[in-house]
Each structure stands twice: as C-alpha cells, then as structure tokens.
C-alpha positions as CSV (number, residue, x, y, z in Angstrom):
1,M,0.0,0.0,0.0
2,L,1.4,3.3,-1.1
3,N,1.3,6.3,1.2
4,D,0.3,9.8,0.1
5,T,3.9,10.8,-0.9
6,E,4.7,7.7,-2.9
7,F,3.8,7.0,-6.6
8,V,4.5,4.3,-9.1
9,F,6.6,5.5,-12.0
10,H,7.5,2.2,-13.7
11,K,6.2,-1.3,-14.0
12,M,7.8,-4.3,-15.7
13,C,6.7,-7.9,-16.3
14,V,9.7,-10.2,-15.9
15,F,10.7,-13.8,-15.2
16,W,13.8,-15.3,-13.5
17,F,16.1,-16.5,-16.2
18,V,19.2,-18.6,-15.5
19,P,21.4,-19.2,-18.5
20,E,22.5,-22.8,-19.1
21,G,25.9,-23.7,-17.6
22,T,25.7,-20.9,-15.0
23,D,24.4,-20.5,-11.5
24,D,23.6,-16.8,-11.8
25,G,20.3,-15.5,-13.0
26,Y,18.6,-12.2,-13.7
27,W,15.2,-10.8,-14.4
28,S,14.3,-10.8,-18.1
29,E,11.3,-9.3,-20.0
30,E,11.7,-11.7,-23.0
31,G,8.4,-13.2,-24.0
32,C,6.3,-11.1,-21.4
33,N,3.9,-8.3,-22.0
34,L,2.3,-5.9,-19.4
35,T,-1.2,-4.6,-19.7
36,E,-3.1,-2.5,-17.1
37,K,-6.8,-2.8,-16.6
38,M,-8.5,-0.5,-14.1
39,N,-6.2,-0.6,-11.1
40,Y,-4.8,-4.1,-11.9
41,T,-1.6,-5.1,-13.7
42,I,-1.8,-8.2,-15.9
43,C,1.3,-10.0,-17.1
44,T,1.1,-12.4,-20.1
45,C,4.0,-14.6,-21.0
46,N,4.5,-17.3,-23.7
47,H,6.4,-19.7,-21.4
48,L,6.2,-21.1,-17.9
49,T,8.7,-20.2,-15.2
50,S,8.9,-17.9,-12.1
51,F,7.2,-14.6,-12.8
52,A,7.1,-11.2,-11.1
53,V,6.1,-7.6,-11.6
54,L,8.9,-5.2,-10.8
55,V,7.6,-1.9,-9.6
56,G,9.5,1.3,-9.4
57,I,8.3,3.5,-6.5
58,G,9.2,7.1,-6.1
59,N,8.7,9.6,-3.3
60,I,7.3,13.1,-3.7
61,P,9.8,15.4,-1.9
62,P,8.3,16.9,1.3
63,I,8.8,20.4,-0.1
64,A,7.1,19.5,-3.3
65,D,4.2,17.9,-1.5
66,V,3.7,21.0,0.7
67,F,3.9,23.2,-2.4
68,L,1.2,21.2,-4.3
69,T,-1.0,21.2,-1.2
70,V,-0.7,25.0,-0.7
71,I,-1.2,25.8,-4.4
72,T,-4.3,23.5,-4.5
73,W,-5.9,24.8,-1.4
74,V,-5.1,28.5,-1.7
75,G,-5.8,28.6,-5.5
76,S,-9.1,26.7,-5.1
77,L,-10.3,28.9,-2.2
78,L,-9.5,32.0,-4.2
79,S,-11.3,30.5,-7.2
80,V,-14.4,29.8,-5.0
81,I,-14.4,33.3,-3.7
82,G,-14.0,34.8,-7.2
83,L,-16.7,32.6,-8.7
84,L,-19.1,33.4,-5.8
85,A,-18.3,37.1,-6.3
86,C,-19.1,36.8,-10.0
87,T,-22.4,35.0,-9.2
88,L,-23.4,37.7,-6.7
89,L,-22.6,40.4,-9.2
90,L,-24.7,38.8,-11.9
91,V,-27.6,38.2,-9.5
92,G,-27.4,41.5,-7.8
93,V,-27.2,43.9,-10.8
94,K,-30.7,44.0,-12.4
95,S,-29.5,44.9,-15.9
96,L,-27.2,41.8,-15.9
97,R,-29.6,39.4,-14.1
98,A,-32.2,39.7,-16.9
99,K,-29.8,38.6,-19.6
100,Q,-29.9,35.0,-20.8
101,A,-26.1,34.9,-21.0
102,S,-25.9,35.8,-17.3
103,K,-28.2,33.0,-16.3
104,I,-26.0,30.6,-18.2
105,H,-22.8,32.0,-16.6
106,I,-24.4,31.8,-13.1
107,N,-25.0,28.0,-13.6
108,L,-21.5,27.6,-15.0
109,F,-20.0,29.4,-12.0
110,L,-22.1,27.4,-9.5
111,S,-21.1,24.1,-11.1
112,L,-17.4,25.1,-10.8
113,V,-17.9,26.1,-7.1
114,A,-19.4,22.7,-6.4
115,F,-16.6,21.0,-8.3
116,Y,-13.9,22.9,-6.2
117,I,-15.6,22.1,-2.9
118,T,-15.9,18.4,-3.6
119,F,-12.4,18.3,-5.1
120,L,-10.9,19.8,-1.9
121,A,-13.1,17.5,0.3
122,G,-11.5,14.5,-1.5
123,D,-8.2,15.5,-0.1
124,L,-9.6,15.3,3.4
125,F,-11.3,11.9,3.1
126,S,-8.9,10.0,0.9
127,H,-8.5,7.5,3.8
128,D,-12.1,6.3,3.7
129,P,-12.8,4.2,0.5
130,L,-16.6,4.7,0.5
131,I,-16.6,8.4,1.2
132,C,-13.8,8.7,-1.4
133,K,-15.9,7.0,-4.0
134,N,-18.9,9.2,-3.3
135,L,-16.8,12.3,-3.5
136,A,-15.1,11.1,-6.7
137,S,-18.6,10.6,-8.2
138,T,-19.6,14.1,-7.2
139,V,-16.4,15.5,-8.8
140,H,-17.2,13.5,-11.9
141,Y,-20.7,14.9,-12.0
142,F,-19.9,18.6,-11.6
143,G,-16.9,18.2,-14.0
144,L,-19.4,17.1,-16.6
145,T,-22.0,19.7,-15.8
146,T,-19.4,22.4,-16.1
147,V,-18.6,21.2,-19.6
148,C,-22.3,20.9,-20.4
149,W,-22.9,24.5,-19.4
150,M,-20.1,25.6,-21.8
151,S,-22.0,23.7,-24.5
152,V,-25.1,25.7,-23.5
153,E,-23.1,28.9,-23.9
154,A,-22.0,27.7,-27.3
155,V,-25.6,27.0,-28.4
156,N,-26.7,30.4,-27.1
157,M,-23.9,32.2,-29.0
158,Y,-24.8,30.3,-32.2
159,F,-28.5,31.4,-32.0
160,L,-27.6,35.0,-31.0
161,F,-24.7,35.7,-33.4
162,V,-25.3,33.4,-36.3
163,K,-29.1,33.1,-36.4
164,Y,-29.5,36.6,-35.1
165,E,-32.3,35.5,-32.8
166,R,-32.6,35.6,-29.1
167,S,-33.4,31.9,-29.1
168,T,-35.3,29.6,-31.4
169,I,-36.2,27.4,-28.4
170,R,-38.9,28.5,-26.0
171,H,-37.8,28.4,-22.4
172,F,-34.2,28.0,-23.4
173,V,-32.7,28.2,-19.9
174,P,-35.1,25.8,-18.2
175,I,-34.5,23.2,-20.9
176,A,-30.8,23.8,-20.7
177,C,-30.9,23.2,-16.9
178,V,-32.7,19.9,-17.4
179,L,-30.2,18.7,-20.0
180,A,-27.0,20.1,-18.4
181,Y,-27.8,18.7,-14.9
182,G,-29.7,15.6,-16.0
183,L,-27.6,14.0,-18.8
184,P,-24.3,13.8,-16.8
185,L,-26.2,11.6,-14.3
186,I,-26.2,8.7,-16.9
187,P,-22.4,8.2,-17.1
188,V,-21.9,9.1,-13.4
189,L,-24.4,6.6,-12.1
190,T,-23.2,4.0,-14.5
191,V,-19.6,4.3,-13.3
192,Y,-20.7,4.5,-9.7
193,F,-22.6,1.2,-9.7
194,L,-20.0,-0.7,-11.8
195,T,-17.0,0.1,-9.6
196,R,-15.9,-0.8,-6.1
197,P,-14.7,1.7,-3.4
198,D,-11.2,0.1,-3.3
199,E,-10.7,1.1,-7.0
200,Y,-10.7,4.8,-6.3
201,A,-7.3,6.3,-5.8
202,H,-7.0,9.9,-4.6
203,C,-10.8,10.2,-4.7
204,F,-10.9,10.3,-8.5
205,L,-12.2,8.0,-11.2
206,P,-10.3,4.7,-11.6
207,L,-7.8,4.7,-14.5
208,G,-9.2,2.6,-17.3
209,K,-12.8,2.3,-18.8
210,P,-14.5,4.4,-16.0
211,L,-12.2,7.3,-16.8
212,Y,-12.0,6.8,-20.6
213,F,-15.7,6.1,-21.3
214,G,-17.3,7.7,-18.2
215,F,-15.6,11.1,-18.5
216,L,-13.1,11.7,-21.3
217,L,-15.3,10.4,-24.1
218,E,-18.2,12.7,-23.1
219,V,-15.8,15.7,-22.8
220,F,-14.3,14.8,-26.2
221,L,-17.7,14.7,-27.9
222,L,-18.8,18.0,-26.3
223,V,-15.5,19.6,-27.3
224,I,-16.2,18.6,-31.0
225,F,-19.8,19.9,-30.7
226,N,-18.6,23.2,-29.2
227,T,-15.8,23.6,-31.7
228,T,-18.3,23.2,-34.6
229,L,-20.5,25.9,-33.2
230,F,-17.6,28.2,-32.4
231,I,-16.3,27.9,-36.0
232,A,-19.8,28.9,-37.3
233,V,-19.7,32.0,-35.0
234,V,-16.1,32.9,-36.1
235,R,-17.1,32.7,-39.8
236,T,-20.0,35.0,-39.1
237,V,-17.8,37.6,-37.4
238,V,-15.1,37.4,-40.2
239,F,-17.3,37.2,-43.3
240,R,-20.5,39.0,-42.4
241,Q,-20.5,42.7,-42.8
242,F,-21.7,44.7,-39.8
243,L,-23.3,48.0,-40.4
244,S,-21.6,51.2,-39.2
245,T,-24.4,52.0,-36.7
246,N,-23.6,52.1,-33.0
247,A,-25.9,49.2,-32.3
248,Q,-24.1,47.0,-34.9
249,R,-20.7,48.0,-33.6
250,N,-21.7,47.2,-30.1
251,K,-23.0,43.8,-31.2
252,K,-19.7,43.0,-33.0
253,A,-17.8,44.1,-29.8
254,E,-20.1,41.8,-27.8
255,V,-19.4,38.9,-30.2
256,I,-15.6,39.3,-29.9
257,S,-15.8,39.6,-26.1
258,R,-17.9,36.5,-25.7
259,M,-15.6,34.6,-28.1
260,Q,-12.6,35.6,-26.1
261,Q,-14.2,34.4,-22.9
262,F,-15.2,31.1,-24.6
263,V,-11.7,30.5,-25.9
264,L,-10.1,31.4,-22.6
265,F,-12.3,28.9,-20.7
266,W,-11.6,26.1,-23.1
267,I,-7.9,26.7,-23.0
268,L,-7.9,26.6,-19.1
269,L,-10.2,23.7,-18.9
270,G,-8.5,21.7,-21.7
271,L,-5.0,22.3,-20.3
272,S,-6.2,21.4,-16.8
273,W,-7.6,18.0,-17.8
274,I,-4.7,17.2,-20.2
275,F,-2.2,17.7,-17.4
276,G,-4.4,15.8,-15.0
277,F,-4.6,12.9,-17.4
278,L,-0.9,12.9,-18.0
279,S,-0.2,13.0,-14.3
280,I,-2.0,9.6,-13.7
281,L,-0.6,7.8,-16.8
282,P,1.4,4.7,-16.0
283,K,5.2,4.9,-16.3
284,R,5.3,8.7,-15.7
285,K,8.7,9.7,-14.3
286,I,8.2,13.3,-13.3
287,N,5.8,15.3,-11.1
288,A,5.6,18.3,-13.4
289,F,2.2,17.3,-14.7
290,V,0.8,17.0,-11.2
291,A,2.0,20.6,-10.4
292,L,0.6,22.0,-13.7
293,F,-2.7,20.2,-13.1
294,C,-3.0,21.7,-9.6
295,I,-2.0,25.2,-10.8
296,F,-4.3,25.3,-13.8
297,T,-7.3,23.7,-12.1
298,S,-7.1,25.7,-8.9
299,L,-6.7,29.1,-10.6
300,Q,-9.6,28.8,-13.1
301,G,-12.0,30.7,-10.8
302,V,-9.5,33.5,-10.3
303,V,-9.1,34.0,-14.1
304,F,-12.8,33.8,-14.7
305,F,-13.4,36.5,-12.1
306,I,-10.8,38.8,-13.8
307,F,-12.1,38.3,-17.4
308,F,-15.8,37.6,-16.8
309,C,-16.4,40.3,-14.2
310,A,-13.5,42.7,-13.5
311,K,-12.6,43.3,-17.1
312,N,-16.2,42.9,-18.5
313,P,-17.5,46.2,-19.8
314,E,-21.1,45.1,-19.3
315,V,-20.4,44.3,-15.6
316,R,-18.7,47.6,-15.0
317,K,-21.5,49.5,-16.8
318,G,-24.1,47.6,-14.7
319,L,-22.2,48.4,-11.5
320,R,-22.0,52.1,-12.4
321,K,-25.8,52.2,-13.0
322,A,-26.5,50.4,-9.7
323,K,-24.1,52.8,-7.9
324,S,-25.7,55.8,-9.5
325,K,-29.2,54.6,-8.7
326,L,-28.2,53.9,-5.1
327,T,-26.6,57.4,-4.8
328,S,-29.7,59.0,-6.2
329,Q,-31.9,57.1,-3.7
330,N,-29.7,58.1,-0.8
331,E,-29.8,61.8,-1.9
332,T,-33.6,61.6,-2.2
333,N,-33.9,60.0,1.3
334,M,-31.7,62.7,2.8
335,E,-33.8,65.5,1.2
336,T,-37.0,63.8,2.5
337,L,-35.5,63.5,6.0
338,Q,-34.4,67.2,6.0
339,T,-37.9,68.3,4.8
340,E,-39.6,66.3,7.6
341,T,-37.2,67.7,10.1
342,L,-38.1,71.3,9.1
C-alpha cells in the first residue's frame, strides 16, 4: 500500500532467467507483456517459469508535497471566492440578471464552485474508500455539468450571433438546466454502480474504462460539438459585414468579447484535464504534470473573475448604473429627511 507521498513511476513484467551452464540468474522481459486494466496489472508470457512484476516507486519530496497542497488549497479557495463574487454580481445587478447569458454563466460558476468544494473534500477523506468513492462521483458529476454549461453557452452564442435570434427554443434556460444537470447523471451513475470503493485512488475516477468512457469520451464529444458551433460563430464575425451604426458596432464588440471568454475557458479547462490525465498515466517519471494540473485547475475561478467580471464592460456598466441609482436614492432620502425635520 502506497502512502500519500509515494507514486509508481514504472512497472515491468519479468521472469527469472538462469542461462545454461551458470548458477547466476537475472530478471528478463523476454516473452512477457504488461497490460493494465482498471487498477490491476496483468502479465502475459509465452512460457512457464517464475514470474514477477517489478515496480519502481518514487517519493514526492516533502517540499514539493507541501507546495502542491498549498497551491491547490489557496488557489481553489481564491477561485471559489472569485466565482461566488461573479455570481453575486450577476444576480445583484438587475440589468445583468435579466440577460440570458448571465443566467448561463451563473449556472456555470455554481457548477465550478461545487466542483472545487468536492475536489478539496476528497483531499480530506482519501483514507475512507466509501466516502472517497462518493466524492469522486460528485467531482465526476460537476466536472461534466461544467462542460455541459459551456455547450449551452456555445448554443446560445450560435443562436444569438449566427441566427441573429434571441433563441429559437422556447424556455431555453429551463430546458438547458434539465439537460446540463440531467444528462451527466447517466455516465456518473453507470460508473458508480459498476465500480468498487477500493478502485478509487486519490478520490478520483479509476484509471481505465471508467475514466475513458465515463468522462473523457463525453468531454471529447462536447468539445467537438462546441468547436463546430464556435467555427460557425467565427465565420459570421469574419465574413458577415456589420453596419456602421452604434448598435451594430456594439453587437460586434459583444461577439468578440464572448468569443474571447469562450476560448479562454476552453484553454484553461483543456490544459487542466490534459495535465491531469498525463499525471496519472502509468510509467510517468516526473511530477511536473501534477504541479501543472494543480495550478491550472485551482486558478480557473480567479481567471474567470478577472475576465468575466473585473474586465467585462457590461459588468462595469451595470455596477455604475447600480451605484448611480443607489446614490440617487440616498440623496432623495436625505432630502426627504431634511424636509420632515423642518
């Protein structure tokens, strides 16, 4: 049993070979093949003799372990704070709350918040197999819902900027909620009931079919779907002539801003999961992928707060309107109070 600071960086199927005429032997790989299924290592050889699986075990340096823990917790907590701040801004500012895009972003941010919370909880309960399995399934679920809400954003952008319609689907957001929160339950429950608690390492999906077909396949299909819609939006921006009116110029600026946000999210999300996948591959010999996964994953919320809220012209405009309205109300109240006093 490996402890939290140990990891397997190499495995090899071998047999004990003693050359004829000698008394000395050595481990040989000749005629043996290694395959990994779930959390099991299977050796297949074309001859009978004494077999073994040689395993190379490395230790994460204490300083590196502390660094990864600090980066993960500090970055994730900052991300949760940033995402909650974005959510409160979108809910609190009336001009933003009424927009369909804001409703989509609110659900996206809440899915990410839930993902971070369960992701951090897995670090606290990794010693309990059953709790670990439940947390891994929750991380699995909110990871898929996050990607699904990005697909909803892609569909919304397609209707708005390519079809030039608010939405060709009635009750777009309620239907999106049903699909984005309902469809991920299918792979999540399937994996949950087909796996055992002892197969979950580090409170994440077991390496093998549960990870490949329960998560990566769905993400891959959604990426293709989103990319197709994104290309259609880009073609509209590049080849369609916008009029020189202020309204059309503002619309084009909105298209470009939303596209930048969309690309930024997929770069962060894509790199995070690529590094995460590489960090759990067998025969990995370095911990750089683990560090990169922790950094990119934990800082997503911070980046979203900067680009979706702090640097978003619509958010700043909405805040100025809300501040102006609040100031006007305060002045009116003060005048009323002075009048009543007189």
